[in-house]
N, C-alpha and C positions, 0 to 999 in steps of 0.2 A: 504494500500500500504506500502510495506516494506520501512522503513526509511534507506537511505544509508548515512553513515557518513564518513567523511574523514578529516584529519587535517594535513596541510603541515608543517613540521618542519624539523628536520634533524636528526633523531636518531635511530633506532632500529638495530644498527649494531650488536650487539652480545647479544641482549636483553637477551638471554637465558643464558647467559653462565657465569653468575656470580657464583663463587664458584665451577665451574666445572674444569676438567682437561685441560691441554694445548692443547689437541686434540679436544676440543669442536668446533662445527661449528660456530665460531665467528671470527670477525675481518677480514672478507673476503675482498680481494682486496687491499692488501697493496700497496701503491704507492711508487716507488723507487726514491730516490732523484737523482739517476744517470740517470734516464730516460730522453728522450728529452724534456719532459714537465716540468722538474724540473726548479725551479727558485732560484736565489740567493737573491732575495729581502726578507726582514724580514717577518716572518709569525706571525701574531698576535695570541698569544696563549690564552690570557685571555678570549676572546669572544667565542672561540671554546670550552673551558671548560664550559663556561656558557650555551651554547646551549645543551651540554650533560646533565648538571645538571638540566636545565629547563625541558628537555624531561623526565628525570628520575622521576621528581615530577609530571609533568602534565599528561603524557600519561597513567600511571596506573589508575589515577582517571577517565579518559575517558573510558578505557577498562573495568573497573569495572562495569560501568552502561550500556555498550553496549550489544545488543543482539548478539547471535552467528553468525548471517548472516550479521552483519553490517560491512561495510568496514570503517576502521579507518585509514585515511591517513592525516597527518598534516604537516605543515611546521614550525618547530621550529624557523627557520630563520625569517619567516614573523611575527609570533606571538611575538617573542622577540623584534623585532624592533617596532612594533605597541605599545607594552607595554613600550618599552624604551622611546618613545615619551611621554608617560604618566608619567614615572618615572622622567623625566626632570622637570615636573611641580609639582611633589609631594614633601611633606615635612613630617618630623616627622615619626610616625609609618607607614603611607602610603608609604613613600619612602623606608623605611627600609624593609618592607614586599616585595615590588616590587623588590628591589635589591637582597634579599635573594632568591626569586623564580627564578629570572633571572640568579642566580648563579654567580653574579659579586663579585669578590674578593676584588676589590678596588672601592672606591666611584666614581672614575673618569672613570670607564670602558666605559661609554657611549661615552666618547670622542674618543675612539678607533674605533668606528663604521665606520666613514668615511674611514679610512685607511683599515679596514677589508673588507668593501664592495668593495673598489677599487681592493683589492687583489683577491676577489672572482670572480668578473665580468671580470677581465683581464685573459680570458681563454687561450689566445695564441693558439687557436685551431679553424680553420674554421668550424669544425664539431660540436662545442659546443657553445651554446649561453646561457648566464645567465644574467638576468636583475634584478635589485633591485631598487625600488623607494619608496619614502615617501612623504606625503603631510599633511598639516594642513588645516582643514576646520573650520573656526571660525565664530561664530555669529557676524553679523555686529555691534551689540551693545555691544559686549564683550570688557571690558577694559583690553585687553591683555597686559601683561608686555613685554616691548621691549627685556629684558634680555632673556625671554623664546624663543622668535623668533630667537634671535641670536644664542642661544645654539642649538636649533632644526636644524637650517641651518648648523651650523658647524659640528654637530655630524651626522646628518641624511640627509643632503642636502634637507631638507623638506621646500618647499615653502609654504607660507601662502596664503589662499584665503578667502575672506569674502563672506558669504552666508546668506540669510535671512531664517532661519529655521522656524520662527514664521509665517510670512506672505506669503512666497513662498516655502513651503516644497517640492513641486513637482520639482521645479527648482533646489533646493539644492540636492535632491536625483538624479536627472538627471545628474548634474555636477559631483557628487562623483562617481556614477556608470559608467559614461562615462570615467572618469579618470582611474578607475580600469580596465574597458574593454580595453582601449587603451594600458595600461601597461602590460596586460596579453594577448594581441593579440586576444581579443574576447573570450578567454576560460572561463573567469569569467565575466559575464555580469551584475551581480547585487550583491551588498554587503549590501546595505541599502534600506529601503522603506520610502516613504514620510510620511506614517502613524506613523513612529517612531519619527518624529520631531514635536516640539511645542515650545512655548515661553521659556520653561525651558532648551532647548538644547543649550549648550554653545559651544561645539566643537566636531568634529569627526576627529580622528587622524588615518590616513590610511597608510598601507604598501602594496606593490604588488611585487610578485616574479614571474619571468617567466624563464623556463628552457626548452631548446630543444637541443637534441644531437643524433647523429648517432652512432650505435654500432660500435666498433672497428672491430668486426667480425659479419656481419649480419646473421640472421637466413636464412637458405637456403631451408627449406621445411616446409609445413604445413600438419596437419592431424587432423581429427575430433576425439575428445576424450570425456571423462567424467570427470567432476570436482565434488568432494563431498563437498558441502557447510558446513558452520559451524554447522547447525542443522542436518546434515546427509543426506540431500536431494541430489540426483544426478542430474546434469544438463549437457547438451551437450555444449562443448566449442571447439573453434579452438585452437589447440596446435601448437605453433611454434617449430621447431626442429633444433638442431645444434649438430654436432659431431666435437669437436675441443678441443685443449688444453685449459684448464681453471684452475684458482685457485679454488680448490675444497677441501672441508673437510667433513668427515663423522664420526659420533660418535654414541653411543647408544642413544643419545638424538635426533639426526636428521642430516640433511645435510645442507650445505651452499655452495654457489657458487658466484663468482664475475664476473660481466659482464661489462667490461670497455667500455667507449665511446671514440671516437676519438683517441687522442694520449695517453690516459690512465690515465690522471689526475683525471677525474671524472668517477664514477663507480656506478652501481646499484648492490646491494648485496641482495640475496634472501636467507632467512633462513626458511627451511622446517622442522617443528617439526614432531616427530614420531606419536604424538597423540594430540587430542584436549586438554587433560589435560596438556601436555607439553607446548602447546601454551599459555594456561592460566597462567601457572607458569612463563614462560618467560616474559609475559607481565607485571606481577606484581613484577618482580625482576630486576629492572633496577638500583637500588641504588649502587653506588660504582664502576660502570663500567668505564673503561678508554678508550673505543674504539673511543672516539671523538678526541683523541690527535694527530692522524695522524703522520706526520714526526716530530712533535715538541717534543714529550716526551712520546711516547707509551712505556708501559712496556713489550710489546710483548705477553701478555696474549690473546689478541684478534687480533694478527697480522698474516694474512694468508701468509705473506712472509716466515713464518716458515714452511708452508705446501708446498709440491712440486706441480708444475703445472703439470696436467695430462690430457690426453684425456678422455673425458667423453661424454655420450649421455645426452643431456638436452632437455626436453620438457617443455615449459612454455606457459601458456595461453596468447593469444592476447586479451587484455581487456582495458576497461576504468573504471574509478572510480571517483566519485564526492562527495563533501561535501558542505553543506551550513548550518552552525549551530552556536549556541551561545556557547562560551567557558566559560561562567560565573561559572557554578557549579564546573567544573574541576579546574578552577583557584582558587576558594575559597578553595576547598579541598587541593590544592597544597600548600596553605599557605598564600594567600593574601586576607583575608576577609575584611580588613579595607577599602580598596579602593572602595568597593561596599556598604559600610554602611554610611548612611548620618550622623550618629552621631560620626563617626570616621575619615572618609576620609578628606584629606586636599590636595588640588591642588592649593594652594595659590601662587605657583610660576608661574602659568599660568595667573591668574587674581585674584584680591583681592575680591573673592566671595566664599561663601560656595558651594563646588562642589564635586561630586562623579562620579565613573564610573557606568553608567546605563547598558551598554552591551558591550561585546567584540565579535563581529561577525567574524567568520573565514570560508572562503570558499576555496576549493581546487579542482584541476582537475588533473587527471593522465591518460595518454594514452600510452600503451606499445604495439608496433607492430614489424613487421619483420625488419624494418629499424632502429628503435631506440625508443626514449622516448620523450614525451612532457609533461610538468607538469607546473602548475601555482598555485598561492596562493594569497589570499588577506586577510587582517585583518583590521577591522575598530573598533576603540575604541571610543565609544560614551560617552561623558561627559556631565552631566547636572548640572544645578544649583539646590540646595536643600534649603529647609527652606523658599523658596520663589518660585521661579519659575522652449627440447629432441635430421646393426650396429653390431658393433662387440660384441660377448657375453662376452669377457674378459675385458670389460671396465666398470667402475662404471656408474650407471644410476640414474638420478634424475628426477623424474616425479612430477611436481608440480601440483597435482590434489586434493589438499585440502588447507585449509587456510594457508597462509604463511605471513611472514614479509618481508618488502622490504625497502631499503634505496636508496637514491641518495645522494652521498657526494663527497666532494673535498678531495682527498687523500693527496694533498699537505699540506693543513692546518688542515685536519681532520674535517672540517665543515660539519655538517649534513644539507643538503639542504632540503631533503624530507625524511619522514619515516612513516611507518605504517603497518597495517594489511590488506590483501586482503582476504576476506571471501566469497565473492560472485561476481566473475568477470563478468562484463557486456560486451557484444559484442562490438567490435570496429566499430564505424560508419565510412563511407567513408570520406576521407579527402576532404575538400573544400578549395582550395587556395584562399586567400584574393585578 
């Protein structure tokens, strides 16, 4: 059975387009500060930069190992906050590698998270819902430092809970999975398994992100079509169709379009490469991109506000994508091996015990249909004790019928909420209201 991967983060906004001309299909969907959704409150730049930096290091490592038909959809936001909880407890080389991978420019960047999350979730839009939550699951016998609990609460609003990983692993898994399911409205039902817990399990640090939004302009027509998957196989899909003014860019490399939600602050951007080879090159060339900066400091290279809004015919698959996978190998390749090595890791700011990260589980869900988008993500960082225990002919057309890149981001801050590749769209299942 084909493995479907996804990872929720916030990034492939112009993945392609490093080193290309200003006409490249990147930076779709610039958010205007003069629009009704604009806000005068301070926008935290530091963490937006970090999300972009993290994606540029982490995603290429994932893509390099993935098969052509694997959907890769991650949440940089979720991963960075789960790892941020670990960083708070790390010291020495462990903390420095985590800080570097997270892209934090200052040692105190974690302290900005509470303000950053507040800015993100205050959508001021009844058509957009965004939730972010964090929690600490601690072994009942762990001599946790009070300073760590205070820092985790202040930065991440993470409440601690005691669990018995050794004697009651089923209950521990039930409680953690229940928390994740509740925070993602049932879209992610499981992030851990009881079999992963034993006497050596010291803590599980969790994050959950939930996003649901209606299109600013809904799709008004459906048609059956064909999608060519990553390995060249053709499969039938339902294509949603819209003829409307959109922010659209087309170059020799590919096409890009911005699909705003609600009042326009949040947007989905779709990047359609000309060929599979272009997609591969885009995915491996993220370094140095600045499309994460939003209104805060964009240099315009990836800003679609420079491109005119024009009426186009867009056809986009109606699909779902999921992921439930370990992020360990990609994180190590991204530059943080120490945290996973028992001879190097140090998390003594959590507790005075020799500990390391045993696993970073990441799960995501994405549903795109005629009305809008629903997405969710969860991250669980498990720490263990070691050493012991789619018309007119004269308009552009964009037919998304082959693997493409997609983002969901906040144009006000530039934050990348979700990002990834869709290589094999799965049919959308009927909605069941809770």
